[in-house]
PDB file of all heavy atoms in Angstrom:
ATOM      1  N   MET A   1     272.703 -58.082  11.303  1.00  0.00           N
ATOM      2  CA  MET A   1     273.354 -57.265  10.296  1.00  0.00           C
ATOM      3  C   MET A   1     273.390 -55.825  10.832  1.00  0.00           C
ATOM      4  O   MET A   1     272.371 -55.295  11.238  1.00  0.00           O
ATOM      5  CB  MET A   1     272.567 -57.337   8.982  1.00  0.00           C
ATOM      6  CG  MET A   1     273.240 -56.643   7.842  1.00  0.00           C
ATOM      7  SD  MET A   1     272.333 -56.696   6.259  1.00  0.00           S
ATOM      8  CE  MET A   1     272.263 -58.431   5.928  1.00  0.00           C
ATOM      9  N   PRO A   2     274.564 -55.189  10.803  1.00  0.00           N
ATOM     10  CA  PRO A   2     274.656 -53.809  11.301  1.00  0.00           C
ATOM     11  C   PRO A   2     273.768 -52.854  10.515  1.00  0.00           C
ATOM     12  O   PRO A   2     273.486 -53.066   9.333  1.00  0.00           O
ATOM     13  CB  PRO A   2     276.130 -53.455  11.096  1.00  0.00           C
ATOM     14  CG  PRO A   2     276.837 -54.761  10.983  1.00  0.00           C
ATOM     15  CD  PRO A   2     275.850 -55.731  10.424  1.00  0.00           C
ATOM     16  N   THR A   3     273.366 -51.792  11.182  1.00  0.00           N
ATOM     17  CA  THR A   3     272.459 -50.823  10.568  1.00  0.00           C
ATOM     18  C   THR A   3     273.054 -50.210   9.298  1.00  0.00           C
ATOM     19  O   THR A   3     272.357 -50.041   8.297  1.00  0.00           O
ATOM     20  CB  THR A   3     272.127 -49.700  11.567  1.00  0.00           C
ATOM     21  OG1 THR A   3     271.603 -50.301  12.752  1.00  0.00           O
ATOM     22  CG2 THR A   3     271.116 -48.738  11.009  1.00  0.00           C
ATOM     23  N   THR A   4     274.346 -49.893   9.325  1.00  0.00           N
ATOM     24  CA  THR A   4     274.994 -49.303   8.154  1.00  0.00           C
ATOM     25  C   THR A   4     274.942 -50.256   6.970  1.00  0.00           C
ATOM     26  O   THR A   4     274.641 -49.847   5.842  1.00  0.00           O
ATOM     27  CB  THR A   4     276.463 -48.946   8.467  1.00  0.00           C
ATOM     28  OG1 THR A   4     276.488 -48.085   9.589  1.00  0.00           O
ATOM     29  CG2 THR A   4     277.127 -48.271   7.292  1.00  0.00           C
ATOM     30  N   THR A   5     275.214 -51.525   7.224  1.00  0.00           N
ATOM     31  CA  THR A   5     275.174 -52.522   6.152  1.00  0.00           C
ATOM     32  C   THR A   5     273.766 -52.651   5.593  1.00  0.00           C
ATOM     33  O   THR A   5     273.589 -52.757   4.377  1.00  0.00           O
ATOM     34  CB  THR A   5     275.680 -53.886   6.662  1.00  0.00           C
ATOM     35  OG1 THR A   5     276.982 -53.713   7.203  1.00  0.00           O
ATOM     36  CG2 THR A   5     275.705 -54.909   5.558  1.00  0.00           C
ATOM     37  N   MET A   6     272.777 -52.632   6.472  1.00  0.00           N
ATOM     38  CA  MET A   6     271.391 -52.728   6.013  1.00  0.00           C
ATOM     39  C   MET A   6     271.024 -51.518   5.158  1.00  0.00           C
ATOM     40  O   MET A   6     270.362 -51.664   4.121  1.00  0.00           O
ATOM     41  CB  MET A   6     270.452 -52.858   7.210  1.00  0.00           C
ATOM     42  CG  MET A   6     270.581 -54.188   7.936  1.00  0.00           C
ATOM     43  SD  MET A   6     269.647 -54.293   9.469  1.00  0.00           S
ATOM     44  CE  MET A   6     268.002 -53.959   8.934  1.00  0.00           C
ATOM     45  N   ALA A   7     271.461 -50.344   5.563  1.00  0.00           N
ATOM     46  CA  ALA A   7     271.163 -49.135   4.793  1.00  0.00           C
ATOM     47  C   ALA A   7     271.876 -49.174   3.444  1.00  0.00           C
ATOM     48  O   ALA A   7     271.296 -48.800   2.417  1.00  0.00           O
ATOM     49  CB  ALA A   7     271.577 -47.894   5.578  1.00  0.00           C
ATOM     50  N   ASP A   8     273.132 -49.627   3.443  1.00  0.00           N
ATOM     51  CA  ASP A   8     273.874 -49.735   2.185  1.00  0.00           C
ATOM     52  C   ASP A   8     273.230 -50.745   1.252  1.00  0.00           C
ATOM     53  O   ASP A   8     273.140 -50.515   0.045  1.00  0.00           O
ATOM     54  CB  ASP A   8     275.324 -50.137   2.453  1.00  0.00           C
ATOM     55  CG  ASP A   8     276.135 -49.037   3.112  1.00  0.00           C
ATOM     56  OD1 ASP A   8     275.684 -47.874   3.110  1.00  0.00           O
ATOM     57  OD2 ASP A   8     277.218 -49.355   3.636  1.00  0.00           O
ATOM     58  N   THR A   9     272.773 -51.858   1.799  1.00  0.00           N
ATOM     59  CA  THR A   9     272.116 -52.882   0.986  1.00  0.00           C
ATOM     60  C   THR A   9     270.806 -52.357   0.408  1.00  0.00           C
ATOM     61  O   THR A   9     270.500 -52.584  -0.760  1.00  0.00           O
ATOM     62  CB  THR A   9     271.866 -54.150   1.823  1.00  0.00           C
ATOM     63  OG1 THR A   9     273.112 -54.614   2.340  1.00  0.00           O
ATOM     64  CG2 THR A   9     271.218 -55.242   1.007  1.00  0.00           C
ATOM     65  N   ALA A  10     270.054 -51.632   1.207  1.00  0.00           N
ATOM     66  CA  ALA A  10     268.793 -51.052   0.730  1.00  0.00           C
ATOM     67  C   ALA A  10     269.062 -50.038  -0.376  1.00  0.00           C
ATOM     68  O   ALA A  10     268.340 -49.992  -1.381  1.00  0.00           O
ATOM     69  CB  ALA A  10     268.053 -50.393   1.883  1.00  0.00           C
ATOM     70  N   ARG A  11     270.108 -49.240  -0.220  1.00  0.00           N
ATOM     71  CA  ARG A  11     270.464 -48.248  -1.251  1.00  0.00           C
ATOM     72  C   ARG A  11     270.884 -48.945  -2.536  1.00  0.00           C
ATOM     73  O   ARG A  11     270.502 -48.542  -3.635  1.00  0.00           O
ATOM     74  CB  ARG A  11     271.591 -47.350  -0.721  1.00  0.00           C
ATOM     75  CG  ARG A  11     272.078 -46.339  -1.702  1.00  0.00           C
ATOM     76  CD  ARG A  11     271.162 -45.134  -1.780  1.00  0.00           C
ATOM     77  NE  ARG A  11     271.756 -44.149  -2.680  1.00  0.00           N
ATOM     78  CZ  ARG A  11     271.136 -43.646  -3.733  1.00  0.00           C
ATOM     79  NH1 ARG A  11     269.905 -43.996  -4.000  1.00  0.00           N
ATOM     80  NH2 ARG A  11     271.728 -42.782  -4.496  1.00  0.00           N
ATOM     81  N   LEU A  12     271.695 -49.997  -2.414  1.00  0.00           N
ATOM     82  CA  LEU A  12     272.121 -50.749  -3.593  1.00  0.00           C
ATOM     83  C   LEU A  12     270.921 -51.355  -4.308  1.00  0.00           C
ATOM     84  O   LEU A  12     270.825 -51.325  -5.531  1.00  0.00           O
ATOM     85  CB  LEU A  12     273.115 -51.835  -3.192  1.00  0.00           C
ATOM     86  CG  LEU A  12     273.626 -52.738  -4.311  1.00  0.00           C
ATOM     87  CD1 LEU A  12     274.288 -51.922  -5.413  1.00  0.00           C
ATOM     88  CD2 LEU A  12     274.592 -53.770  -3.747  1.00  0.00           C
ATOM     89  N   HIS A  13     269.990 -51.892  -3.536  1.00  0.00           N
ATOM     90  CA  HIS A  13     268.786 -52.479  -4.118  1.00  0.00           C
ATOM     91  C   HIS A  13     267.988 -51.412  -4.878  1.00  0.00           C
ATOM     92  O   HIS A  13     267.529 -51.660  -6.003  1.00  0.00           O
ATOM     93  CB  HIS A  13     267.932 -53.115  -3.019  1.00  0.00           C
ATOM     94  CG  HIS A  13     266.960 -54.117  -3.519  1.00  0.00           C
ATOM     95  ND1 HIS A  13     265.831 -53.772  -4.219  1.00  0.00           N
ATOM     96  CD2 HIS A  13     266.935 -55.465  -3.427  1.00  0.00           C
ATOM     97  CE1 HIS A  13     265.155 -54.850  -4.536  1.00  0.00           C
ATOM     98  NE2 HIS A  13     265.807 -55.899  -4.071  1.00  0.00           N
ATOM     99  N   ALA A  14     267.863 -50.236  -4.289  1.00  0.00           N
ATOM    100  CA  ALA A  14     267.122 -49.153  -4.942  1.00  0.00           C
ATOM    101  C   ALA A  14     267.820 -48.716  -6.235  1.00  0.00           C
ATOM    102  O   ALA A  14     267.161 -48.487  -7.261  1.00  0.00           O
ATOM    103  CB  ALA A  14     266.980 -47.972  -3.990  1.00  0.00           C
ATOM    104  N   LEU A  15     269.140 -48.616  -6.190  1.00  0.00           N
ATOM    105  CA  LEU A  15     269.884 -48.226  -7.395  1.00  0.00           C
ATOM    106  C   LEU A  15     269.757 -49.268  -8.506  1.00  0.00           C
ATOM    107  O   LEU A  15     269.610 -48.919  -9.678  1.00  0.00           O
ATOM    108  CB  LEU A  15     271.357 -48.002  -7.051  1.00  0.00           C
ATOM    109  CG  LEU A  15     271.664 -46.748  -6.235  1.00  0.00           C
ATOM    110  CD1 LEU A  15     273.115 -46.767  -5.768  1.00  0.00           C
ATOM    111  CD2 LEU A  15     271.369 -45.502  -7.038  1.00  0.00           C
ATOM    112  N   LEU A  16     269.821 -50.540  -8.128  1.00  0.00           N
ATOM    113  CA  LEU A  16     269.669 -51.598  -9.129  1.00  0.00           C
ATOM    114  C   LEU A  16     268.264 -51.605  -9.710  1.00  0.00           C
ATOM    115  O   LEU A  16     268.088 -51.846 -10.909  1.00  0.00           O
ATOM    116  CB  LEU A  16     270.023 -52.958  -8.533  1.00  0.00           C
ATOM    117  CG  LEU A  16     271.514 -53.193  -8.296  1.00  0.00           C
ATOM    118  CD1 LEU A  16     271.733 -54.481  -7.501  1.00  0.00           C
ATOM    119  CD2 LEU A  16     272.278 -53.244  -9.606  1.00  0.00           C
ATOM    120  N   ASP A  17     267.260 -51.334  -8.877  1.00  0.00           N
ATOM    121  CA  ASP A  17     265.885 -51.233  -9.386  1.00  0.00           C
ATOM    122  C   ASP A  17     265.769 -50.103 -10.407  1.00  0.00           C
ATOM    123  O   ASP A  17     265.144 -50.262 -11.460  1.00  0.00           O
ATOM    124  CB  ASP A  17     264.902 -50.994  -8.241  1.00  0.00           C
ATOM    125  CG  ASP A  17     264.597 -52.245  -7.446  1.00  0.00           C
ATOM    126  OD1 ASP A  17     264.794 -53.360  -7.980  1.00  0.00           O
ATOM    127  OD2 ASP A  17     264.158 -52.109  -6.283  1.00  0.00           O
ATOM    128  N   GLU A  18     266.375 -48.953 -10.095  1.00  0.00           N
ATOM    129  CA  GLU A  18     266.344 -47.825 -11.024  1.00  0.00           C
ATOM    130  C   GLU A  18     267.098 -48.153 -12.313  1.00  0.00           C
ATOM    131  O   GLU A  18     266.655 -47.805 -13.410  1.00  0.00           O
ATOM    132  CB  GLU A  18     266.947 -46.586 -10.365  1.00  0.00           C
ATOM    133  CG  GLU A  18     266.099 -46.014  -9.248  1.00  0.00           C
ATOM    134  CD  GLU A  18     266.755 -44.817  -8.588  1.00  0.00           C
ATOM    135  OE1 GLU A  18     267.577 -44.136  -9.236  1.00  0.00           O
ATOM    136  OE2 GLU A  18     266.450 -44.559  -7.420  1.00  0.00           O
ATOM    137  N   ALA A  19     268.231 -48.804 -12.174  1.00  0.00           N
ATOM    138  CA  ALA A  19     269.025 -49.173 -13.349  1.00  0.00           C
ATOM    139  C   ALA A  19     268.260 -50.151 -14.236  1.00  0.00           C
ATOM    140  O   ALA A  19     268.309 -50.053 -15.465  1.00  0.00           O
ATOM    141  CB  ALA A  19     270.354 -49.776 -12.916  1.00  0.00           C
ATOM    142  N   LEU A  20     267.544 -51.080 -13.614  1.00  0.00           N
ATOM    143  CA  LEU A  20     266.754 -52.039 -14.388  1.00  0.00           C
ATOM    144  C   LEU A  20     265.636 -51.331 -15.150  1.00  0.00           C
ATOM    145  O   LEU A  20     265.407 -51.611 -16.328  1.00  0.00           O
ATOM    146  CB  LEU A  20     266.184 -53.120 -13.463  1.00  0.00           C
ATOM    147  CG  LEU A  20     265.384 -54.225 -14.132  1.00  0.00           C
ATOM    148  CD1 LEU A  20     266.224 -54.968 -15.161  1.00  0.00           C
ATOM    149  CD2 LEU A  20     264.855 -55.192 -13.079  1.00  0.00           C
ATOM    150  N   ALA A  21     264.974 -50.399 -14.496  1.00  0.00           N
ATOM    151  CA  ALA A  21     263.915 -49.641 -15.167  1.00  0.00           C
ATOM    152  C   ALA A  21     264.483 -48.837 -16.332  1.00  0.00           C
ATOM    153  O   ALA A  21     263.883 -48.770 -17.411  1.00  0.00           O
ATOM    154  CB  ALA A  21     263.218 -48.717 -14.170  1.00  0.00           C
ATOM    155  N   LEU A  22     265.648 -48.241 -16.140  1.00  0.00           N
ATOM    156  CA  LEU A  22     266.276 -47.465 -17.203  1.00  0.00           C
ATOM    157  C   LEU A  22     266.691 -48.362 -18.366  1.00  0.00           C
ATOM    158  O   LEU A  22     266.480 -48.014 -19.531  1.00  0.00           O
ATOM    159  CB  LEU A  22     267.488 -46.715 -16.649  1.00  0.00           C
ATOM    160  CG  LEU A  22     268.226 -45.803 -17.606  1.00  0.00           C
ATOM    161  CD1 LEU A  22     267.298 -44.712 -18.149  1.00  0.00           C
ATOM    162  CD2 LEU A  22     269.436 -45.188 -16.931  1.00  0.00           C
ATOM    163  N   ALA A  23     267.272 -49.510 -18.059  1.00  0.00           N
ATOM    164  CA  ALA A  23     267.679 -50.439 -19.116  1.00  0.00           C
ATOM    165  C   ALA A  23     266.467 -50.909 -19.919  1.00  0.00           C
ATOM    166  O   ALA A  23     266.532 -51.033 -21.139  1.00  0.00           O
ATOM    167  CB  ALA A  23     268.420 -51.634 -18.516  1.00  0.00           C
ATOM    168  N   ASP A  24     265.362 -51.152 -19.230  1.00  0.00           N
ATOM    169  CA  ASP A  24     264.137 -51.540 -19.933  1.00  0.00           C
ATOM    170  C   ASP A  24     263.614 -50.399 -20.806  1.00  0.00           C
ATOM    171  O   ASP A  24     263.213 -50.616 -21.949  1.00  0.00           O
ATOM    172  CB  ASP A  24     263.054 -51.970 -18.942  1.00  0.00           C
ATOM    173  CG  ASP A  24     263.305 -53.344 -18.358  1.00  0.00           C
ATOM    174  OD1 ASP A  24     264.069 -54.128 -18.966  1.00  0.00           O
ATOM    175  OD2 ASP A  24     262.743 -53.641 -17.283  1.00  0.00           O
ATOM    176  N   ALA A  25     263.647 -49.179 -20.269  1.00  0.00           N
ATOM    177  CA  ALA A  25     263.137 -48.026 -21.015  1.00  0.00           C
ATOM    178  C   ALA A  25     263.993 -47.734 -22.248  1.00  0.00           C
ATOM    179  O   ALA A  25     263.463 -47.294 -23.278  1.00  0.00           O
ATOM    180  CB  ALA A  25     263.091 -46.801 -20.111  1.00  0.00           C
ATOM    181  N   LEU A  26     265.287 -47.987 -22.140  1.00  0.00           N
ATOM    182  CA  LEU A  26     266.196 -47.717 -23.257  1.00  0.00           C
ATOM    183  C   LEU A  26     266.353 -48.915 -24.191  1.00  0.00           C
ATOM    184  O   LEU A  26     267.178 -48.892 -25.096  1.00  0.00           O
ATOM    185  CB  LEU A  26     267.569 -47.286 -22.728  1.00  0.00           C
ATOM    186  CG  LEU A  26     267.599 -45.961 -21.979  1.00  0.00           C
ATOM    187  CD1 LEU A  26     268.984 -45.710 -21.400  1.00  0.00           C
ATOM    188  CD2 LEU A  26     267.175 -44.818 -22.886  1.00  0.00           C
ATOM    189  N   ASN A  27     265.569 -49.958 -23.939  1.00  0.00           N
ATOM    190  CA  ASN A  27     265.593 -51.167 -24.755  1.00  0.00           C
ATOM    191  C   ASN A  27     267.003 -51.767 -24.813  1.00  0.00           C
ATOM    192  O   ASN A  27     267.571 -51.952 -25.891  1.00  0.00           O
ATOM    193  CB  ASN A  27     265.054 -50.884 -26.160  1.00  0.00           C
ATOM    194  CG  ASN A  27     264.714 -52.166 -26.900  1.00  0.00           C
ATOM    195  OD1 ASN A  27     264.493 -53.195 -26.274  1.00  0.00           O
ATOM    196  ND2 ASN A  27     264.682 -52.105 -28.216  1.00  0.00           N
ATOM    197  N   MET A  28     267.544 -52.024 -23.632  1.00  0.00           N
ATOM    198  CA  MET A  28     268.883 -52.611 -23.504  1.00  0.00           C
ATOM    199  C   MET A  28     268.753 -53.960 -22.783  1.00  0.00           C
ATOM    200  O   MET A  28     269.001 -54.064 -21.583  1.00  0.00           O
ATOM    201  CB  MET A  28     269.794 -51.672 -22.731  1.00  0.00           C
ATOM    202  CG  MET A  28     269.968 -50.314 -23.381  1.00  0.00           C
ATOM    203  SD  MET A  28     270.939 -49.166 -22.390  1.00  0.00           S
ATOM    204  CE  MET A  28     272.539 -49.922 -22.441  1.00  0.00           C
ATOM    205  N   PRO A  29     268.327 -54.998 -23.511  1.00  0.00           N
ATOM    206  CA  PRO A  29     268.034 -56.275 -22.854  1.00  0.00           C
ATOM    207  C   PRO A  29     269.247 -56.933 -22.207  1.00  0.00           C
ATOM    208  O   PRO A  29     269.112 -57.553 -21.143  1.00  0.00           O
ATOM    209  CB  PRO A  29     267.471 -57.141 -23.977  1.00  0.00           C
ATOM    210  CG  PRO A  29     267.937 -56.505 -25.240  1.00  0.00           C
ATOM    211  CD  PRO A  29     268.080 -55.044 -24.943  1.00  0.00           C
ATOM    212  N   LEU A  30     270.415 -56.805 -22.790  1.00  0.00           N
ATOM    213  CA  LEU A  30     271.594 -57.431 -22.193  1.00  0.00           C
ATOM    214  C   LEU A  30     271.927 -56.786 -20.854  1.00  0.00           C
ATOM    215  O   LEU A  30     272.234 -57.482 -19.870  1.00  0.00           O
ATOM    216  CB  LEU A  30     272.793 -57.337 -23.146  1.00  0.00           C
ATOM    217  CG  LEU A  30     274.038 -58.103 -22.729  1.00  0.00           C
ATOM    218  CD1 LEU A  30     273.724 -59.587 -22.549  1.00  0.00           C
ATOM    219  CD2 LEU A  30     275.137 -57.925 -23.759  1.00  0.00           C
ATOM    220  N   ALA A  31     271.843 -55.468 -20.785  1.00  0.00           N
ATOM    221  CA  ALA A  31     272.071 -54.768 -19.517  1.00  0.00           C
ATOM    222  C   ALA A  31     271.012 -55.174 -18.495  1.00  0.00           C
ATOM    223  O   ALA A  31     271.330 -55.407 -17.322  1.00  0.00           O
ATOM    224  CB  ALA A  31     272.054 -53.263 -19.730  1.00  0.00           C
ATOM    225  N   ALA A  32     269.770 -55.271 -18.934  1.00  0.00           N
ATOM    226  CA  ALA A  32     268.686 -55.650 -18.030  1.00  0.00           C
ATOM    227  C   ALA A  32     268.904 -57.046 -17.451  1.00  0.00           C
ATOM    228  O   ALA A  32     268.647 -57.277 -16.271  1.00  0.00           O
ATOM    229  CB  ALA A  32     267.345 -55.572 -18.753  1.00  0.00           C
ATOM    230  N   ILE A  33     269.412 -57.948 -18.270  1.00  0.00           N
ATOM    231  CA  ILE A  33     269.678 -59.312 -17.794  1.00  0.00           C
ATOM    232  C   ILE A  33     270.734 -59.291 -16.699  1.00  0.00           C
ATOM    233  O   ILE A  33     270.576 -59.924 -15.648  1.00  0.00           O
ATOM    234  CB  ILE A  33     270.125 -60.218 -18.964  1.00  0.00           C
ATOM    235  CG1 ILE A  33     268.939 -60.488 -19.890  1.00  0.00           C
ATOM    236  CG2 ILE A  33     270.731 -61.521 -18.449  1.00  0.00           C
ATOM    237  CD1 ILE A  33     269.323 -61.141 -21.197  1.00  0.00           C
ATOM    238  N   HIS A  34     271.813 -58.545 -16.907  1.00  0.00           N
ATOM    239  CA  HIS A  34     272.881 -58.483 -15.913  1.00  0.00           C
ATOM    240  C   HIS A  34     272.418 -57.810 -14.626  1.00  0.00           C
ATOM    241  O   HIS A  34     272.770 -58.246 -13.519  1.00  0.00           O
ATOM    242  CB  HIS A  34     274.105 -57.761 -16.480  1.00  0.00           C
ATOM    243  CG  HIS A  34     274.838 -58.569 -17.495  1.00  0.00           C
ATOM    244  ND1 HIS A  34     275.588 -59.674 -17.164  1.00  0.00           N
ATOM    245  CD2 HIS A  34     274.933 -58.445 -18.835  1.00  0.00           C
ATOM    246  CE1 HIS A  34     276.114 -60.191 -18.258  1.00  0.00           C
ATOM    247  NE2 HIS A  34     275.722 -59.457 -19.293  1.00  0.00           N
ATOM    248  N   ILE A  35     271.635 -56.763 -14.754  1.00  0.00           N
ATOM    249  CA  ILE A  35     271.108 -56.077 -13.572  1.00  0.00           C
ATOM    250  C   ILE A  35     270.164 -57.000 -12.816  1.00  0.00           C
ATOM    251  O   ILE A  35     270.196 -57.072 -11.582  1.00  0.00           O
ATOM    252  CB  ILE A  35     270.413 -54.761 -13.974  1.00  0.00           C
ATOM    253  CG1 ILE A  35     271.437 -53.803 -14.572  1.00  0.00           C
ATOM    254  CG2 ILE A  35     269.709 -54.135 -12.782  1.00  0.00           C
ATOM    255  CD1 ILE A  35     270.825 -52.630 -15.319  1.00  0.00           C
ATOM    256  N   ASP A  36     269.327 -57.722 -13.547  1.00  0.00           N
ATOM    257  CA  ASP A  36     268.402 -58.665 -12.918  1.00  0.00           C
ATOM    258  C   ASP A  36     269.161 -59.759 -12.174  1.00  0.00           C
ATOM    259  O   ASP A  36     268.770 -60.163 -11.076  1.00  0.00           O
ATOM    260  CB  ASP A  36     267.479 -59.257 -13.973  1.00  0.00           C
ATOM    261  CG  ASP A  36     266.297 -59.973 -13.366  1.00  0.00           C
ATOM    262  OD1 ASP A  36     265.705 -59.440 -12.399  1.00  0.00           O
ATOM    263  OD2 ASP A  36     265.966 -61.076 -13.850  1.00  0.00           O
ATOM    264  N   GLU A  37     270.260 -60.226 -12.755  1.00  0.00           N
ATOM    265  CA  GLU A  37     271.083 -61.238 -12.086  1.00  0.00           C
ATOM    266  C   GLU A  37     271.699 -60.669 -10.804  1.00  0.00           C
ATOM    267  O   GLU A  37     271.766 -61.354  -9.784  1.00  0.00           O
ATOM    268  CB  GLU A  37     272.182 -61.742 -13.015  1.00  0.00           C
ATOM    269  CG  GLU A  37     271.659 -62.621 -14.137  1.00  0.00           C
ATOM    270  CD  GLU A  37     272.740 -62.997 -15.138  1.00  0.00           C
ATOM    271  OE1 GLU A  37     273.866 -62.465 -15.061  1.00  0.00           O
ATOM    272  OE2 GLU A  37     272.437 -63.833 -16.007  1.00  0.00           O
ATOM    273  N   ALA A  38     272.140 -59.417 -10.854  1.00  0.00           N
ATOM    274  CA  ALA A  38     272.701 -58.781  -9.663  1.00  0.00           C
ATOM    275  C   ALA A  38     271.650 -58.647  -8.574  1.00  0.00           C
ATOM    276  O   ALA A  38     271.926 -58.878  -7.391  1.00  0.00           O
ATOM    277  CB  ALA A  38     273.275 -57.416 -10.020  1.00  0.00           C
ATOM    278  N   LEU A  39     270.424 -58.296  -8.965  1.00  0.00           N
ATOM    279  CA  LEU A  39     269.335 -58.207  -7.992  1.00  0.00           C
ATOM    280  C   LEU A  39     269.043 -59.572  -7.369  1.00  0.00           C
ATOM    281  O   LEU A  39     268.814 -59.673  -6.158  1.00  0.00           O
ATOM    282  CB  LEU A  39     268.068 -57.656  -8.655  1.00  0.00           C
ATOM    283  CG  LEU A  39     268.000 -56.146  -8.805  1.00  0.00           C
ATOM    284  CD1 LEU A  39     266.868 -55.763  -9.751  1.00  0.00           C
ATOM    285  CD2 LEU A  39     267.825 -55.490  -7.458  1.00  0.00           C
ATOM    286  N   ALA A  40     269.069 -60.613  -8.177  1.00  0.00           N
ATOM    287  CA  ALA A  40     268.824 -61.961  -7.664  1.00  0.00           C
ATOM    288  C   ALA A  40     269.907 -62.360  -6.661  1.00  0.00           C
ATOM    289  O   ALA A  40     269.607 -62.949  -5.611  1.00  0.00           O
ATOM    290  CB  ALA A  40     268.756 -62.959  -8.806  1.00  0.00           C
ATOM    291  N   GLN A  41     271.154 -62.033  -6.957  1.00  0.00           N
ATOM    292  CA  GLN A  41     272.239 -62.343  -6.038  1.00  0.00           C
ATOM    293  C   GLN A  41     272.130 -61.554  -4.750  1.00  0.00           C
ATOM    294  O   GLN A  41     272.383 -62.064  -3.657  1.00  0.00           O
ATOM    295  CB  GLN A  41     273.598 -62.099  -6.700  1.00  0.00           C
ATOM    296  CG  GLN A  41     273.918 -63.067  -7.800  1.00  0.00           C
ATOM    297  CD  GLN A  41     275.225 -62.753  -8.498  1.00  0.00           C
ATOM    298  OE1 GLN A  41     275.907 -61.793  -8.162  1.00  0.00           O
ATOM    299  NE2 GLN A  41     275.559 -63.548  -9.499  1.00  0.00           N
ATOM    300  N   LEU A  42     271.741 -60.294  -4.865  1.00  0.00           N
ATOM    301  CA  LEU A  42     271.565 -59.455  -3.678  1.00  0.00           C
ATOM    302  C   LEU A  42     270.444 -60.004  -2.809  1.00  0.00           C
ATOM    303  O   LEU A  42     270.575 -60.074  -1.589  1.00  0.00           O
ATOM    304  CB  LEU A  42     271.271 -58.025  -4.103  1.00  0.00           C
ATOM    305  CG  LEU A  42     271.130 -56.989  -2.998  1.00  0.00           C
ATOM    306  CD1 LEU A  42     272.413 -56.888  -2.177  1.00  0.00           C
ATOM    307  CD2 LEU A  42     270.762 -55.632  -3.580  1.00  0.00           C
ATOM    308  N   ASN A  43     269.344 -60.413  -3.428  1.00  0.00           N
ATOM    309  CA  ASN A  43     268.231 -60.977  -2.671  1.00  0.00           C
ATOM    310  C   ASN A  43     268.630 -62.298  -1.995  1.00  0.00           C
ATOM    311  O   ASN A  43     268.253 -62.557  -0.851  1.00  0.00           O
ATOM    312  CB  ASN A  43     267.020 -61.200  -3.580  1.00  0.00           C
ATOM    313  CG  ASN A  43     266.369 -59.894  -3.977  1.00  0.00           C
ATOM    314  OD1 ASN A  43     266.481 -58.893  -3.296  1.00  0.00           O
ATOM    315  ND2 ASN A  43     265.712 -59.900  -5.120  1.00  0.00           N
ATOM    316  N   ALA A  44     269.409 -63.117  -2.682  1.00  0.00           N
ATOM    317  CA  ALA A  44     269.859 -64.378  -2.097  1.00  0.00           C
ATOM    318  C   ALA A  44     270.787 -64.105  -0.920  1.00  0.00           C
ATOM    319  O   ALA A  44     270.705 -64.791   0.108  1.00  0.00           O
ATOM    320  CB  ALA A  44     270.574 -65.216  -3.151  1.00  0.00           C
ATOM    321  N   ALA A  45     271.644 -63.112  -1.040  1.00  0.00           N
ATOM    322  CA  ALA A  45     272.545 -62.756   0.065  1.00  0.00           C
ATOM    323  C   ALA A  45     271.759 -62.228   1.255  1.00  0.00           C
ATOM    324  O   ALA A  45     272.101 -62.517   2.405  1.00  0.00           O
ATOM    325  CB  ALA A  45     273.566 -61.744  -0.411  1.00  0.00           C
ATOM    326  N   ASP A  46     270.708 -61.465   0.984  1.00  0.00           N
ATOM    327  CA  ASP A  46     269.871 -60.949   2.068  1.00  0.00           C
ATOM    328  C   ASP A  46     269.193 -62.095   2.822  1.00  0.00           C
ATOM    329  O   ASP A  46     269.092 -62.068   4.036  1.00  0.00           O
ATOM    330  CB  ASP A  46     268.795 -60.006   1.524  1.00  0.00           C
ATOM    331  CG  ASP A  46     269.341 -58.625   1.196  1.00  0.00           C
ATOM    332  OD1 ASP A  46     270.456 -58.311   1.636  1.00  0.00           O
ATOM    333  OD2 ASP A  46     268.632 -57.870   0.512  1.00  0.00           O
ATOM    334  N   GLU A  47     268.718 -63.092   2.083  1.00  0.00           N
ATOM    335  CA  GLU A  47     268.023 -64.218   2.709  1.00  0.00           C
ATOM    336  C   GLU A  47     268.971 -65.051   3.583  1.00  0.00           C
ATOM    337  O   GLU A  47     268.594 -65.520   4.645  1.00  0.00           O
ATOM    338  CB  GLU A  47     267.373 -65.098   1.647  1.00  0.00           C
ATOM    339  CG  GLU A  47     266.185 -64.426   0.977  1.00  0.00           C
ATOM    340  CD  GLU A  47     265.607 -65.260  -0.153  1.00  0.00           C
ATOM    341  OE1 GLU A  47     266.023 -66.430  -0.327  1.00  0.00           O
ATOM    342  OE2 GLU A  47     264.743 -64.735  -0.855  1.00  0.00           O
ATOM    343  N   THR A  48     270.205 -65.232   3.133  1.00  0.00           N
ATOM    344  CA  THR A  48     271.163 -66.025   3.910  1.00  0.00           C
ATOM    345  C   THR A  48     271.647 -65.257   5.132  1.00  0.00           C
ATOM    346  O   THR A  48     272.035 -65.866   6.120  1.00  0.00           O
ATOM    347  CB  THR A  48     272.364 -66.462   3.066  1.00  0.00           C
ATOM    348  OG1 THR A  48     273.029 -65.319   2.550  1.00  0.00           O
ATOM    349  CG2 THR A  48     271.932 -67.379   1.934  1.00  0.00           C
ATOM    350  N   ALA A  49     271.619 -63.903   5.080  1.00  0.00           N
ATOM    351  CA  ALA A  49     272.067 -63.094   6.204  1.00  0.00           C
ATOM    352  C   ALA A  49     271.037 -63.097   7.329  1.00  0.00           C
ATOM    353  O   ALA A  49     271.370 -62.836   8.479  1.00  0.00           O
ATOM    354  CB  ALA A  49     272.341 -61.673   5.754  1.00  0.00           C
ATOM    355  N   LEU A  50     269.790 -63.395   7.016  1.00  0.00           N
ATOM    356  CA  LEU A  50     268.750 -63.413   8.038  1.00  0.00           C
ATOM    357  C   LEU A  50     268.807 -64.698   8.768  1.00  0.00           C
ATOM    358  O   LEU A  50     268.943 -65.173   9.644  1.00  0.00           O
ATOM    359  CB  LEU A  50     267.358 -63.248   7.414  1.00  0.00           C
ATOM    360  CG  LEU A  50     267.131 -61.957   6.659  1.00  0.00           C
ATOM    361  CD1 LEU A  50     265.749 -61.987   6.016  1.00  0.00           C
ATOM    362  CD2 LEU A  50     267.233 -60.771   7.588  1.00  0.00           C
TER     363      LEU A  50
END
């Protein structure tokens, strides 16, 4: 995986982590579910890329 792609993926992961924390803090369970699903998909894509 190219370095730029790895950096972009790491940044996306960090942003989704922050968004999930914010959704939890603001008591927005539906948003948290969607963000969690996006994180799961990102993690699955990372595993298949290795």
